[in-house]
C-alpha positions in Angstrom: -0.3 0.2 -0.2 1.3 3.5 -1.0 1.1 6.6 1.1 -2.0 8.7 0.5 -3.5 12.1 1.5 -7.2 10.2 1.3 -7.7 10.2 4.9 -6.4 12.2 7.7 -4.5 9.9 9.8 -2.2 8.8 7.1 0.7 11.0 5.1 1.9 10.7 1.6 5.4 10.1 0.8 6.7 13.8 0.2 4.5 15.3 2.8 6.0 12.5 5.4 9.7 13.3 4.4 9.1 17.0 4.7 7.5 16.6 8.4 10.7 14.3 9.5 13.5 16.9 8.1 14.4 19.6 10.8 13.4 22.7 8.1 11.9 21.0 5.5 13.3 18.9 2.4 15.9 21.8 1.2 15.8 20.1 -2.6 12.6 18.9 -4.5 11.6 15.8 -4.0 8.8 13.8 -6.3 7.3 10.2 -5.1 6.1 7.6 -7.0 2.8 8.3 -5.5 2.5 11.4 -6.9 3.4 13.5 -4.1 6.0 16.6 -3.9 7.8 18.3 -1.4 11.1 21.2 -1.6 11.3 24.2 -3.6 10.3 23.8 -7.0 13.5 26.0 -8.3 16.0 23.6 -6.4 19.0 22.8 -8.7 18.6 19.2 -7.4 15.4 17.1 -8.0 15.4 13.9 -5.7 12.9 10.9 -7.7 11.8 8.0 -5.6 10.5 5.7 -8.4 9.0 2.8 -6.9 8.1 1.1 -3.8 11.3 -1.0 -3.5 13.0 2.3 -3.3 11.2 3.5 -0.4 11.5 0.2 1.1 15.7 0.3 1.1 15.4 3.7 2.6 13.1 2.5 5.2 14.9 -0.5 5.9 18.3 0.9 6.1 17.8 4.9 7.0 20.7 7.1 6.5 23.6 6.2 3.5 23.2 3.0 2.9 19.6 2.8 2.0 19.9 5.7 0.0 22.9 4.0 -1.6 20.8 0.7 -2.4 18.0 2.6 -3.7 20.4 5.1 -6.4 22.6 2.0 -7.5 19.6 0.0 -7.8 17.9 3.1 -10.1 14.9 3.2 -7.6 16.1 6.9 -6.8 17.7 9.1 -9.2 19.4 12.4 -8.9 18.4 14.9 -11.5 20.7 18.2 -11.9 23.8 16.2 -10.9 25.4 13.9 -13.6 26.0 10.4 -11.9 29.8 10.4 -12.4 30.2 13.6 -10.3 27.6 14.4 -7.9 29.6 16.6 -6.0 27.0 19.9 -5.9 24.2 17.6 -4.9 25.8 15.9 -2.2 27.0 19.5 -1.2 23.4 20.3 -1.0 22.3 17.1 0.8 25.1 16.9 3.2 24.3 20.5 4.3 21.1 20.0 4.9 20.0 16.3 5.7 18.7 16.8 9.3 16.4 14.4 10.2 14.6 14.2 13.6 12.1 11.2 15.4 8.4 11.3 14.2 6.1 11.6 16.9 3.8 8.7 17.9 0.9 10.0 16.0 3.5 10.8 13.2 4.6 7.2 13.4 0.9 5.7 13.6 0.5 7.6 10.2 3.4 6.5 8.3 2.7 3.2 9.4 -0.9 3.2 8.1 0.3 4.8 5.0 3.5 2.5 4.3 2.0 -1.0 5.1 4.3 -3.2 7.1 5.6 -4.9 3.6 7.3 -1.8 2.9 9.5 -1.9 5.9 10.7 -5.3 5.1 14.5 -5.1 3.4 14.8 -6.1 -0.4 17.7 -8.2 -1.6 20.7 -5.5 -1.8 22.0 -4.7 -4.9 25.2 -7.1 -6.1 27.7 -4.7 -5.8 27.2 -4.9 -2.3 29.8 -6.7 -0.4 27.0 -9.1 1.9 27.8 -9.2 5.3 26.9 -12.2 6.5 29.7 -14.3 5.9 31.8 -11.3 7.2 29.6 -11.2 10.7 30.5 -15.1 10.9 34.0 -15.0 10.4 34.3 -11.5 12.6 37.3 -13.2 14.8 39.4 -14.0 11.3 39.3 -10.1 10.3 42.2 -9.1 8.6 43.4 -12.7 8.1 45.2 -13.2 4.9 42.4 -14.7 3.1 39.8 -12.4 4.2 41.8 -9.4 3.3 42.4 -10.8 0.2 38.9 -11.3 -0.4 38.2 -7.6 0.7 40.7 -6.3 -1.5 39.6 -8.2 -4.7 35.9 -6.9 -4.0 37.5 -3.4 -4.4 40.6 -3.5 -7.1 39.6 -6.3 -9.4 36.7 -4.4 -10.7 38.5 -3.9 -14.0 41.6 -2.6 -15.2 40.2 -1.2 -18.6 37.7 1.0 -16.0 40.3 2.0 -13.8 42.6 3.3 -17.0 39.5 5.4 -17.5 39.0 7.2 -14.1 42.6 7.2 -13.0 44.3 8.0 -16.1 47.7 7.2 -17.5 49.6 7.1 -14.1 47.1 4.3 -13.0 47.6 5.9 -9.7 45.0 5.5 -6.9 46.1 7.7 -4.1 46.0 11.1 -3.0 48.4 13.4 -5.9 50.9 15.9 -4.8 49.7 19.1 -6.8 52.8 21.4 -7.3 50.4 24.1 -8.2 46.6 24.9 -8.3 46.8 24.6 -12.0 48.9 21.3 -12.7 47.5 18.3 -14.4 46.3 15.1 -12.6 49.2 13.6 -14.3 51.6 16.3 -13.2 50.3 15.5 -9.8 50.8 12.2 -9.8 54.5 12.1 -10.8 55.0 15.1 -8.3 53.7 12.7 -5.5 56.2 9.7 -6.4 59.0 12.0 -6.7 58.1 13.7 -3.2 58.2 10.1 -1.7 61.5 9.2 -3.4 63.0 12.3 -2.1 61.7 11.6 1.2 63.2 8.4 1.4 66.4 9.7 -0.2 66.7 7.2 -3.2 69.8 6.7 -4.8 70.9 4.3 -7.8 71.7 0.7 -6.3 69.6 0.9 -3.3 66.8 -1.3 -2.5 63.3 -0.2 -2.3 60.5 -2.9 -0.9 56.7 -1.0 -2.1 53.7 -2.5 0.2 50.4 -2.4 -1.4 52.1 -0.9 -4.7 48.6 -1.1 -6.7 49.5 -0.9 -10.2 53.4 -0.4 -9.7 53.5 3.4 -10.3 56.4 4.1 -7.4 57.8 0.7 -8.6 58.4 2.3 -12.0 59.3 5.6 -10.9 61.8 4.4 -8.4 63.7 2.1 -10.9 63.5 4.6 -13.7 64.0 7.6 -12.1 66.5 6.8 -9.7 67.9 3.2 -10.6 66.6 2.1 -7.8 66.2 -2.0 -7.5 62.4 -2.4 -6.4 60.3 -5.3 -5.1 56.2 -4.0 -5.3 53.7 -6.2 -3.5 49.7 -6.3 -4.0 46.9 -8.8 -3.1 44.8 -7.3 -6.3 45.8 -10.1 -9.0 44.4 -7.5 -11.9 47.0 -5.5 -10.3 50.1 -7.6 -10.2 49.3 -8.7 -13.7 49.3 -4.7 -14.9 51.8 -3.6 -13.2 54.2 -6.7 -14.3 53.2 -6.1 -18.1 54.0 -2.3 -17.5 57.4 -3.0 -16.2 58.3 -5.3 -19.0 56.9 -2.5 -21.7 58.9 0.2 -19.9 62.4 -2.0 -20.1 62.5 -2.0 -16.3 62.4 -5.8 -15.5 66.2 -5.5 -14.7 65.6 -3.5 -11.8 61.7 -3.9 -11.1 59.1 -6.6 -10.2 55.4 -6.6 -8.9 54.1 -9.8 -7.0 50.9 -10.9 -6.5 50.6 -11.6 -2.4 50.4 -10.6 0.8 53.0 -8.0 2.3 53.6 -10.8 5.1 54.8 -13.3 2.9 58.0 -10.8 2.0 60.9 -13.1 3.0 63.7 -10.6 2.0 65.3 -8.2 4.0 68.2 -5.5 3.8 66.1 -2.7 2.1 67.4 0.6 2.3 63.7 1.9 2.0 60.2 1.0 1.9 57.1 2.4 0.9 53.5 2.1 2.0 51.2 3.9 -0.2 47.7 3.2 0.9 48.0 0.2 2.4 47.5 1.1 6.1 43.8 2.0 5.7 43.4 -2.0 4.9 45.1 -3.4 7.7 43.4 -2.8 10.7 44.4 -0.4 13.6 44.9 -3.1 16.0 47.5 -4.9 13.5 49.4 -1.7 13.5 52.6 -3.1 15.7 52.8 -6.4 13.7 52.9 -4.2 10.4 55.1 -1.5 11.5 57.4 -4.2 13.1 57.4 -6.1 10.1 58.3 -3.3 7.9 60.8 -1.7 10.0 62.4 -5.7 10.2 62.7 -5.5 6.7 64.9 -2.2 6.9 68.8 -2.0 7.0 70.1 0.4 9.9 69.6 3.9 8.5 66.6 2.6 6.3 63.8 5.2 6.2 59.9 4.1 5.7 57.4 6.3 4.2 53.8 5.7 5.1 51.3 7.5 2.8 47.6 6.9 4.1 44.2 8.5 4.4 43.8 9.3 8.4 41.6 10.7 10.3 41.1 14.4 12.0 41.1 12.7 15.3 42.1 9.4 16.9 38.9 8.3 17.9 37.9 4.5 17.4 34.9 4.4 14.7 33.9 2.6 11.7 33.5 4.0 8.3 30.3 3.9 7.7 27.7 1.3 6.4 28.2 2.6 2.4 31.5 2.9 2.5 32.1 -0.4 4.0 29.5 -2.7 1.9 30.4 -1.1 -1.6 34.2 0.6 -1.2 36.5 -0.8 1.5 35.4 -3.9 3.4 37.0 -4.3 6.7 38.7 -0.5 6.2 39.6 1.4 9.3 40.8 5.0 9.5 42.5 6.4 12.5 44.2 9.7 13.0 48.1 10.2 12.3 48.9 10.2 16.2 48.1 6.8 16.3 50.4 6.1 13.2 53.2 8.1 14.5 52.9 6.8 18.4 53.1 3.2 16.7 55.8 3.7 14.9 57.9 5.3 17.6 56.5 2.2 20.0 58.3 -0.3 17.4 61.8 1.6 17.5 61.6 3.7 14.6 62.7 7.3 14.5 59.6 9.6 13.1 61.5 12.8 11.0 58.3 14.2 9.4 54.9 14.1 9.1 52.8 16.2 6.1 49.1 16.5 5.8 47.9 16.3 2.4 44.6 16.9 2.9 43.5 19.6 0.2 45.6 17.7 -2.4 43.4 14.5 -2.0 40.4 16.8 -2.5 41.9 18.3 -5.9 42.6 14.4 -6.8 39.3 13.5 -6.2 37.8 16.2 -8.4 40.1 15.0 -11.2 38.8 11.3 -10.8 35.2 12.6 -11.0 36.1 14.8 -13.9 37.8 11.5 -16.0 34.4 9.4 -14.9 32.3 12.0 -16.7 34.5 12.4 -19.3 34.5 8.6 -19.9 30.8 7.7 -18.7 29.4 5.8 -21.6 32.4 3.7 -21.6 32.7 3.1 -18.0 28.9 2.1 -17.8 30.0 -0.1 -20.4 32.9 -1.7 -18.9 31.5 -2.5 -15.7 27.7 -1.7 -15.6 25.6 1.3 -14.6 25.5 0.5 -11.0 29.3 0.0 -9.9 29.8 3.5 -12.2 27.1 5.5 -10.0 29.1 3.9 -7.1 32.4 5.3 -8.0 30.7 8.5 -8.9 29.0 9.1 -5.7 32.0 7.6 -3.5 34.5 10.1 -5.0 32.4 13.3 -4.6 31.7 12.1 -1.1 35.3 11.6 -0.3 36.2 14.8 -1.9 33.6 16.7 0.5 35.1 14.8 3.3 38.6 16.1 2.5 37.5 19.5 2.1 35.6 19.7 5.4 38.4 17.8 7.5 36.4 15.1 8.2 39.0 13.1 6.6 43.2 13.5 5.9 46.0 12.3 4.4 49.3 11.9 6.2 52.6 11.4 5.4 54.9 9.9 8.3 58.6 9.4 7.4 60.3 7.3 9.9 64.0 6.1 10.1 65.6 2.7 11.7 68.7 4.3 13.6 71.7 2.3 14.2 73.0 0.9 17.3 74.9 4.6 17.9 71.5 6.0 17.1 72.7 7.9 14.3 69.7 8.8 11.3 71.8 9.6 8.8 69.4 12.6 8.0 70.9 16.1 6.8 70.4 19.3 8.8 68.2 20.2 5.6 66.6 17.7 3.8 66.6 18.7 0.2 62.5 18.0 0.2 62.2 20.3 2.6 63.8 23.2 0.7 
């Protein structure tokens, strides 16, 4: 049964939404029952197309229900390109504040919608279903479960990533040397910043954990003559990266392995780079993680950890949408937790830097690429998956702009027995 205005003890969908939102609906809203709410001249028009969409919204209130309805095509956003719904997300996040219904309103809603509407429909196929993950909660961040989580996100389609990320195939925060720099220039600048912080020189050995499609691996080998081993849990990434190494004529210096970083047996590295991996390993595993990386280093060796962080060190989840659709089992914390753990395992922290504004610009560039290649991306992965990426990247951009999330690079060194670090008084990258 749909909501109608035929009886005084029932509310239609538009009226119910308007009553439950603090300040009323700030955008134009139209429901499948013909009801409307919000200003008619709003640049954003949200359309609820069917009862399944309403069931998604009611059975999982918040971002998860909205994502399910949107991905399934039951909820439409007019006035925003699905590859870059940034302006719509600004409007929604600025104004979406709900209040609890009164007993009378709750009764009216119940009469209008019918109990069947409260039953959750089957989630969209892009969602990482939580049932097996709940049963295996004690095995969170085991090697098998980490591999499954990484595959969910990174083994989507190399061709899709090529269109979204651009030629660099770099899925981490860029570092823009100027406001008008291109995304490719900024990604190359990021890799060179990491290389300079690690003081890479010809003949050195570098371990790059969570290497993705091998951007840092190839940069270090090509630009610095460094011998590099990269490792990634994504089979698709490893295949693409190894092909790129061979295509660039770097096979004598560089290699990318498919596997868990914990499987690396080699030691004696002069440097370790970890760019975008820490988000996946679990906060409780930080001591073991940094101990493992420390033990790969020679005395005087450096480690650069680059990852998304929170603005504080409080423990909380990433949210249902991110956990189900983007990064299953992903965890974030503040830079303070990372720094203290590195210090506690015997690494001297020499420098930290917050690049959150750079990540907002990076995400803007990825959204622009998705819009430009929208039809081909949809053909490659399907409209639902492409829409997930649009709302994920636009929402993340907003998070970085608002200082809800940050991006920190933390540089540490394993001092020798006399406590010597080998750092110059003024490092070249700091000038």
